[in-house]
MARTOR-531252 format. One record per residue (C-alpha): residue number from 0; residue in three letters; chain; x, z, y negated. Coordinates in nm, 4 decimals. Each point is the difference from the previous one (the first is absolute). Example, Ala and Ser with C-alpha at 12.3 -4.5 7.8 and 13.67 -1.06 7.14 Angstrom:
2
REC;n;res;chain;u;w;v
REC;0;Ala;A;1.2300;0.7800;0.4500
REC;1;Ser;A;0.1370;-0.0660;-0.3440
END
This chain:
266
REC;n;res;chain;u;w;v
REC;0;Met;A;8.2847;-1.3923;0.5691
REC;1;Asp;A;-0.1421;0.0040;-0.3058
REC;2;Leu;A;0.1832;0.1516;-0.2913
REC;3;Ala;A;-0.1848;0.2064;-0.1110
REC;4;Ala;A;0.0138;0.2340;0.2828
REC;5;Leu;A;0.3040;-0.0194;-0.0548
REC;6;Arg;A;-0.0182;0.2518;-0.3359
REC;7;Ala;A;-0.0704;0.3654;-0.0382
REC;8;Asp;A;-0.2608;0.1046;-0.0056
REC;9;Cys;A;-0.0282;0.3957;-0.0327
REC;10;Asp;A;-0.3575;0.0921;-0.0294
REC;11;Ser;A;-0.0045;-0.1399;0.4107
REC;12;Cys;A;0.2950;0.1853;0.0678
REC;13;Phe;A;0.0490;0.3792;0.1061
REC;14;Gly;A;0.3273;0.0525;-0.1999
REC;15;Leu;A;0.1911;-0.1164;0.2608
REC;16;Cys;A;0.3171;-0.0630;-0.2332
REC;17;Cys;A;-0.0220;0.3544;-0.1601
REC;18;Val;A;0.0311;0.1565;0.3241
REC;19;Ala;A;0.1503;-0.2387;0.2865
REC;20;Leu;A;0.2829;-0.0670;-0.1762
REC;21;Pro;A;0.3146;0.2103;-0.1039
REC;22;Phe;A;0.1622;0.0234;-0.3266
REC;23;Thr;A;0.2985;0.2080;-0.1431
REC;24;Ala;A;0.0700;0.1668;-0.2850
REC;25;Ser;A;0.1732;-0.2565;-0.2205
REC;26;Ala;A;-0.0389;-0.2224;-0.3374
REC;27;Asp;A;-0.3188;-0.1934;0.1871
REC;28;Phe;A;-0.1569;0.3405;0.0938
REC;29;Ala;A;-0.0363;0.3383;-0.1534
REC;30;Val;A;-0.0055;0.2180;0.3663
REC;31;Ser;A;0.0699;-0.1039;0.3612
REC;32;Lys;A;-0.2769;0.0497;0.3092
REC;33;Ala;A;0.0698;-0.1125;0.3504
REC;34;Ala;A;-0.1874;-0.2642;0.1426
REC;35;Gly;A;-0.3656;0.1018;0.0974
REC;36;Thr;A;-0.0402;0.2370;-0.2542
REC;37;Pro;A;-0.2648;-0.0693;-0.3081
REC;38;Cys;A;0.1679;0.0235;-0.3235
REC;39;Gly;A;-0.0892;0.2872;-0.2159
REC;40;Asn;A;-0.1654;-0.2464;-0.2470
REC;41;Leu;A;-0.2321;-0.1348;0.2971
REC;42;Asp;A;-0.3639;0.1168;-0.0880
REC;43;Ala;A;-0.2793;0.0655;0.2650
REC;44;Asp;A;-0.1496;-0.3392;-0.0892
REC;45;Phe;A;0.3496;-0.1982;0.1148
REC;46;Arg;A;0.0487;-0.0778;-0.3540
REC;47;Cys;A;0.3259;0.0922;-0.2253
REC;48;Gly;A;-0.0885;0.2711;-0.2290
REC;49;Ile;A;0.3075;-0.0952;-0.2497
REC;50;His;A;-0.0427;-0.3826;0.0391
REC;51;Ala;A;-0.0506;-0.0250;-0.3721
REC;52;Gly;A;0.3614;0.1613;-0.1167
REC;53;Leu;A;0.1790;-0.1121;0.3763
REC;54;Arg;A;0.3167;-0.1146;-0.2181
REC;55;Glu;A;-0.0405;0.2322;-0.2732
REC;56;Arg;A;0.0301;0.2839;0.2921
REC;57;Gly;A;0.2676;-0.1576;0.2313
REC;58;Phe;A;-0.1404;-0.1607;0.2080
REC;59;Thr;A;0.0905;-0.3215;-0.0965
REC;60;Gly;A;0.0248;-0.0856;0.4264
REC;61;Cys;A;-0.3384;-0.0056;0.0137
REC;62;Thr;A;-0.0788;-0.2046;-0.2486
REC;63;Val;A;0.2379;-0.2930;0.1679
REC;64;Phe;A;-0.1661;0.0304;0.3456
REC;65;Asp;A;-0.1990;-0.2918;0.1305
REC;66;Cys;A;-0.1409;0.0378;0.3316
REC;67;Phe;A;-0.1117;-0.3422;0.0539
REC;68;Gly;A;-0.3594;0.0920;0.0901
REC;69;Ala;A;0.1036;0.1685;0.2470
REC;70;Gly;A;-0.1432;0.3065;-0.0837
REC;71;Gln;A;-0.3558;-0.0882;-0.0248
REC;72;Arg;A;0.0187;-0.1884;0.3745
REC;73;Val;A;0.1697;0.2817;0.1899
REC;74;Ser;A;-0.2554;0.2659;-0.1600
REC;75;Gln;A;-0.3495;-0.2450;0.0388
REC;76;Val;A;0.0992;-0.2453;0.2798
REC;77;Thr;A;0.2506;0.1520;0.2582
REC;78;Phe;A;-0.1350;0.3610;-0.0491
REC;79;Gly;A;-0.3655;-0.1438;-0.1151
REC;80;Gly;A;-0.0699;0.2503;-0.3089
REC;81;Arg;A;0.0855;0.3251;0.1752
REC;82;Asp;A;0.2283;0.1938;-0.2134
REC;83;Trp;A;0.2632;0.1866;0.0811
REC;84;Arg;A;-0.1241;0.2969;-0.1751
REC;85;Ser;A;-0.3170;0.0150;0.1701
REC;86;Ala;A;0.1329;-0.1085;0.3057
REC;87;Pro;A;0.3573;0.1469;0.0587
REC;88;Glu;A;0.0955;-0.1212;0.3771
REC;89;Thr;A;0.0075;-0.3378;-0.1467
REC;90;Ala;A;0.2915;0.1260;-0.3196
REC;91;Arg;A;0.3321;0.0016;0.2191
REC;92;Ala;A;-0.1427;-0.4223;0.1565
REC;93;Met;A;-0.0925;-0.1258;-0.3304
REC;94;Phe;A;0.2990;0.1321;-0.2508
REC;95;Glu;A;0.2277;-0.1758;0.3151
REC;96;Ala;A;-0.2401;-0.2945;-0.0853
REC;97;Phe;A;0.0103;-0.0570;-0.3624
REC;98;Pro;A;0.3880;-0.0927;-0.0249
REC;99;Val;A;-0.0116;-0.2438;0.2530
REC;100;Val;A;-0.3519;-0.1681;-0.0874
REC;101;Arg;A;0.1742;-0.0304;-0.3571
REC;102;Gln;A;0.2819;-0.1674;0.0856
REC;103;Leu;A;-0.1962;-0.2378;0.1925
REC;104;His;A;-0.2103;-0.0787;-0.2771
REC;105;Glu;A;0.2719;-0.0453;-0.2061
REC;106;Leu;A;0.1450;-0.2450;0.2329
REC;107;Leu;A;-0.3229;-0.1881;-0.0255
REC;108;Trp;A;-0.0250;0.0049;-0.3626
REC;109;Tyr;A;0.3475;-0.2129;0.0127
REC;110;Leu;A;-0.1080;-0.2425;0.2818
REC;111;Ala;A;-0.3394;-0.0126;-0.1954
REC;112;Glu;A;0.1988;-0.1499;-0.3241
REC;113;Ala;A;0.2605;-0.2014;0.1514
REC;114;Thr;A;-0.3280;-0.1667;0.1713
REC;115;Ala;A;-0.0719;-0.1131;-0.2973
REC;116;Arg;A;0.2648;-0.1187;-0.1103
REC;117;Pro;A;0.0385;-0.4309;0.0052
REC;118;Ala;A;0.3392;0.0149;0.0432
REC;119;Ala;A;-0.1030;0.1635;0.3207
REC;120;Arg;A;-0.2474;-0.2135;0.1599
REC;121;Ser;A;0.2624;-0.1011;0.2593
REC;122;Leu;A;-0.0170;0.3514;0.1428
REC;123;Arg;A;-0.4142;0.0708;-0.0928
REC;124;Gly;A;-0.0367;0.0058;0.3950
REC;125;Glu;A;0.2780;0.2463;0.0940
REC;126;Leu;A;-0.1091;0.2385;-0.3266
REC;127;Arg;A;-0.2932;-0.0440;0.1085
REC;128;Asp;A;0.0084;0.0997;0.3645
REC;129;Leu;A;0.2652;0.3128;-0.0853
REC;130;Ala;A;-0.2527;0.1032;-0.2754
REC;131;Gly;A;-0.2652;0.0082;0.3165
REC;132;Arg;A;0.2228;0.2078;0.2201
REC;133;Val;A;0.0736;0.2381;-0.2937
REC;134;Glu;A;-0.3569;0.0522;-0.0281
REC;135;Gly;A;-0.0960;0.0572;0.3235
REC;136;Leu;A;0.2313;0.2755;0.0369
REC;137;Ala;A;-0.1141;0.1492;-0.3805
REC;138;Gly;A;-0.3195;0.0156;0.2189
REC;139;Gly;A;0.1120;0.1893;0.2740
REC;140;Gly;A;-0.0641;0.3476;0.0535
REC;141;Pro;A;0.1699;0.2809;-0.0531
REC;142;Asp;A;0.1798;0.0095;0.3562
REC;143;Glu;A;0.0802;-0.4022;-0.0532
REC;144;Leu;A;0.1426;0.0983;-0.3532
REC;145;Ala;A;0.2370;0.2162;0.1229
REC;146;Thr;A;0.1290;-0.1929;0.2593
REC;147;Val;A;0.0189;-0.3196;-0.2733
REC;148;Asp;A;0.3809;-0.0635;-0.0047
REC;149;Val;A;-0.0161;-0.0652;-0.3994
REC;150;Pro;A;0.4648;-0.0757;-0.0294
REC;151;Ala;A;-0.0644;-0.2417;0.2150
REC;152;Leu;A;-0.2951;-0.1584;-0.2118
REC;153;Arg;A;0.1332;0.0331;-0.2951
REC;154;Ala;A;0.3462;-0.1483;0.0992
REC;155;Glu;A;-0.2636;-0.3095;0.1320
REC;156;Val;A;-0.2244;-0.0560;-0.2698
REC;157;Gly;A;0.3199;0.0320;-0.2930
REC;158;Glu;A;0.1515;-0.3245;0.1744
REC;159;Leu;A;-0.2694;-0.1843;0.0302
REC;160;Leu;A;-0.0089;0.0668;-0.4012
REC;161;Gly;A;0.2872;-0.0881;-0.0592
REC;162;Arg;A;-0.0462;-0.3060;0.1239
REC;163;Val;A;-0.2611;-0.0202;-0.2708
REC;164;Ser;A;0.2357;0.1056;-0.1931
REC;165;Glu;A;0.1739;-0.2638;0.0120
REC;166;Leu;A;-0.2418;-0.2837;-0.0357
REC;167;Val;A;-0.1576;0.1262;-0.3300
REC;168;Arg;A;0.3822;0.0892;-0.0872
REC;169;Ala;A;0.0885;-0.3619;0.0465
REC;170;Arg;A;-0.2097;-0.1248;-0.2704
REC;171;Val;A;0.1308;0.1847;-0.3055
REC;172;Pro;A;0.2509;-0.2837;-0.1222
REC;173;Gly;A;0.3831;0.1377;-0.0605
REC;174;Arg;A;0.2278;0.2529;0.1836
REC;175;Arg;A;-0.2037;0.2707;0.1807
REC;176;Arg;A;0.1802;0.3216;-0.0952
REC;177;Asp;A;0.0253;0.1591;0.3799
REC;178;Arg;A;0.0146;0.4111;-0.0172
REC;179;Arg;A;-0.1312;0.1477;0.2980
REC;180;Gly;A;0.0807;0.3939;0.0386
REC;181;Ala;A;0.2135;-0.0454;-0.3314
REC;182;Asp;A;0.0339;0.3611;-0.1908
REC;183;Leu;A;-0.1140;-0.0639;-0.3423
REC;184;Ala;A;-0.1215;0.3184;-0.0962
REC;185;Gly;A;0.0988;0.0213;-0.3775
REC;186;Ala;A;0.0531;-0.3669;-0.0435
REC;187;Arg;A;-0.0516;-0.1599;-0.3710
REC;188;Leu;A;-0.2023;-0.3085;0.1222
REC;189;Arg;A;-0.1839;-0.0365;-0.3009
REC;190;Gly;A;-0.1577;-0.3400;-0.0619
REC;191;Ala;A;0.1796;-0.1578;0.3211
REC;192;Asp;A;-0.1018;-0.2361;0.1822
REC;193;Leu;A;-0.0995;0.1156;0.3110
REC;194;Arg;A;-0.2552;-0.2941;0.1289
REC;195;Gly;A;0.0078;-0.0714;0.3835
REC;196;Ala;A;0.2396;0.2558;0.0585
REC;197;Ser;A;0.0514;0.2265;0.2940
REC;198;Leu;A;0.0050;0.3518;-0.0799
REC;199;Arg;A;-0.1608;0.1116;0.2996
REC;200;Gly;A;0.0823;0.3440;0.1142
REC;201;Ala;A;0.2169;0.0457;-0.3203
REC;202;Leu;A;0.0569;0.3316;-0.2505
REC;203;Leu;A;-0.1404;-0.0627;-0.3380
REC;204;Ile;A;-0.0498;0.3642;-0.0905
REC;205;Ala;A;0.0013;0.0565;-0.4059
REC;206;Ala;A;0.1455;-0.3484;-0.0383
REC;207;Asp;A;-0.1065;-0.1818;-0.2847
REC;208;Leu;A;-0.2193;-0.3216;0.0203
REC;209;Thr;A;-0.1474;-0.0326;-0.3258
REC;210;Arg;A;-0.1112;-0.3401;0.0073
REC;211;Ala;A;0.1601;-0.1335;0.3067
REC;212;Asp;A;-0.1545;-0.2769;0.1719
REC;213;Leu;A;-0.0682;0.1219;0.3608
REC;214;Arg;A;-0.2376;-0.2802;0.0832
REC;215;Ser;A;-0.0314;-0.1590;0.3563
REC;216;Ala;A;0.2956;0.3516;0.0641
REC;217;Asp;A;-0.0645;0.1793;0.3222
REC;218;Leu;A;-0.0184;0.3033;-0.0541
REC;219;Leu;A;-0.0905;0.1134;0.3450
REC;220;Gly;A;0.1161;0.3498;0.0331
REC;221;Thr;A;0.2150;0.0232;-0.3195
REC;222;Asp;A;-0.0115;0.3195;-0.1754
REC;223;Leu;A;-0.0811;0.0151;-0.3548
REC;224;Arg;A;-0.0689;0.3651;-0.0691
REC;225;Asn;A;0.0264;0.0560;-0.3491
REC;226;Ala;A;0.1326;-0.3550;-0.0702
REC;227;Ala;A;-0.1203;-0.1574;-0.3539
REC;228;Leu;A;-0.2315;-0.2862;0.0259
REC;229;Ala;A;-0.1447;-0.0538;-0.3688
REC;230;Gly;A;-0.0412;-0.3254;-0.0216
REC;231;Ala;A;0.1090;-0.1472;0.3245
REC;232;Asp;A;-0.1251;-0.2579;0.1933
REC;233;Leu;A;-0.1483;0.1155;0.3245
REC;234;Arg;A;-0.2294;-0.2708;0.0524
REC;235;Asp;A;0.0305;-0.2015;0.3043
REC;236;Ala;A;0.2370;0.2897;0.1261
REC;237;Leu;A;0.0130;-0.0197;0.4166
REC;238;Phe;A;-0.1108;0.3483;0.1622
REC;239;Leu;A;-0.0945;0.2213;-0.2670
REC;240;Thr;A;-0.1555;0.2758;0.0524
REC;241;Gln;A;-0.2410;0.2167;-0.2359
REC;242;Ala;A;0.2331;0.3439;0.1006
REC;243;Gln;A;0.3211;-0.1903;-0.1311
REC;244;Val;A;-0.1811;-0.1164;-0.3121
REC;245;Asn;A;-0.1342;0.4036;-0.0405
REC;246;Ala;A;0.3501;0.1389;0.0266
REC;247;Ala;A;0.1708;-0.2708;-0.2740
REC;248;Arg;A;-0.0249;0.0124;-0.3998
REC;249;Gly;A;-0.1568;-0.2645;-0.1214
REC;250;Asp;A;-0.2441;-0.1002;-0.3404
REC;251;Ala;A;-0.3010;-0.1660;-0.1118
REC;252;Ser;A;0.2198;-0.3309;-0.0030
REC;253;Thr;A;0.1198;-0.0153;0.3649
REC;254;Arg;A;-0.1030;-0.1931;0.2191
REC;255;Leu;A;-0.1310;0.0207;0.3311
REC;256;Pro;A;-0.1076;-0.1823;0.2975
REC;257;Thr;A;-0.4376;-0.0325;0.0507
REC;258;Gly;A;-0.0915;0.2961;0.2184
REC;259;Leu;A;0.2018;0.2338;-0.1044
REC;260;Asp;A;-0.1195;0.2925;-0.3261
REC;261;Arg;A;0.2150;0.0988;-0.2622
REC;262;Pro;A;0.0617;0.3914;-0.0169
REC;263;Ala;A;-0.1618;0.2004;-0.1833
REC;264;His;A;0.2741;0.1828;-0.1391
REC;265;Trp;A;0.1872;-0.3260;-0.1102
END
């Protein structure tokens, strides 16, 4: 799948992330709202009325979220451009389809990255076959999407990505740390050599990773909320997403993998 299709195009979406998903009043959201209820800041044109000041107004969570292009796909393809306001009979199915497609697109992002890794050449056939299957599911109609077993698919993709990770990290010289699922919240890792480490699913909330070397580290599902990444080197990091980058605190000297953008709030 073209990676451009896995990047959010808000102009082609009917504000689905602002309606379909719930959020709870917290440090990330100034108010609570239920799934299927439009955010009070959503304008009639499906744009956010406070987009330029989301963080200042207490909606940091909105600036972190990334739909991986699911919004425009559900809006323009799955429902053929019919929006939930002018065609209210589509609303429930549309709001239920969006989080499913979002997760499928996330898996496609990981599979595309894995396929492009030279070290994973021996697994490219399996990666492409699985990506084709996930793409087929993402292209289904509302009824088909409702039957997708996302947890089982995530487990299958995760196993294959784990094999890719092993191949990539095996090329990193020296001892490669295994900190999968570790609780490293608030850890002092300033300047740490984490090249080739497995940090899959680790909690690095508010960790100090200033000037840390994270090249070829496996960051699949790593929680980087409020992690300090000033001067950190994340080039070639495995399975790092825009949402993880958005949730962290970096600066102009933070080095990111190709394909990820430096957040405006950095």
